[in-house]
C-alpha positions as CSV (number, residue, x, y, z in Angstrom):
1,M,20.1,45.2,9.8
2,S,16.6,46.2,10.7
3,L,13.6,44.6,12.2
4,S,10.0,44.5,11.5
5,K,7.7,46.5,14.1
6,Q,6.2,43.4,15.0
7,S,9.4,42.2,16.1
8,I,10.7,45.1,17.8
9,E,6.8,45.0,20.0
10,N,7.6,41.7,20.8
11,L,11.3,42.2,22.4
12,I,9.8,45.1,23.9
13,D,7.3,43.0,25.5
14,L,9.8,39.8,26.5
15,V,12.0,42.8,27.9
16,E,8.9,43.9,30.1
17,I,8.1,40.4,31.2
18,K,12.1,40.5,32.5
19,I,11.6,43.4,34.1
20,S,8.6,42.7,35.7
21,T,10.0,39.3,37.2
22,L,13.3,40.3,38.2
23,Q,13.9,40.7,42.1
24,V,16.6,43.0,42.8
25,L,18.4,41.5,45.7
26,D,21.9,43.1,45.0
27,R,24.1,44.9,42.9
28,E,24.2,42.8,40.1
29,D,20.5,42.4,39.8
30,A,20.2,46.6,39.7
31,R,22.7,46.4,36.9
32,E,21.1,44.4,35.1
33,M,17.8,46.0,35.8
34,K,19.3,49.0,34.5
35,Y,20.5,47.2,31.3
36,L,16.8,45.8,30.5
37,E,15.5,49.7,31.1
38,N,18.3,50.6,28.8
39,C,17.2,48.1,26.4
40,R,13.6,48.9,26.5
41,G,14.6,52.2,25.5
42,E,16.2,51.9,22.6
43,L,13.9,49.1,21.2
44,M,11.1,52.0,22.1
45,D,13.5,54.4,19.8
46,M,13.6,52.0,16.9
47,Q,9.9,51.6,17.1
48,G,9.8,55.7,17.1
49,T,7.7,55.7,20.2
50,A,8.8,57.6,23.7
51,K,5.8,56.4,25.3
52,P,4.9,52.9,26.8
53,L,3.1,50.6,24.8
54,R,-0.4,49.0,25.3
55,K,-0.7,46.7,28.3
56,R,-2.2,43.3,27.6
57,G,-5.2,42.2,30.0
58,R,-8.3,44.6,30.8
59,P,-7.5,48.2,31.3
60,R,-7.9,49.9,34.1
61,A,-10.8,52.7,34.3
62,A,-9.5,56.0,34.5
63,A,-10.1,58.5,37.3
64,N,-12.0,61.1,34.8
65,D,-14.5,58.6,33.6
66,V,-15.8,57.2,36.6
67,Q,-18.9,59.1,38.1
68,A,-19.3,59.3,41.2
69,T,-23.0,58.2,42.3
70,P,-24.5,60.0,45.4
71,T,-25.0,57.3,48.4
72,H,-27.7,59.4,50.2
73,H,-30.1,56.6,52.1
């Protein structure tokens, strides 16, 4: 069984949402976190990428993109 690229992206998004909301309070939570991180890795392998996908929302400015302006008074 194969999944479409869009389905894999949706599953990765769902796993990342779950990871971001999971509060690790005990060993069981830590095991679930590890499982979810492994799951995300497997999905990314299926997608053919080793780097994280784009994040939703406004992109942060990169340090190299920000030019310092002199503040002489």
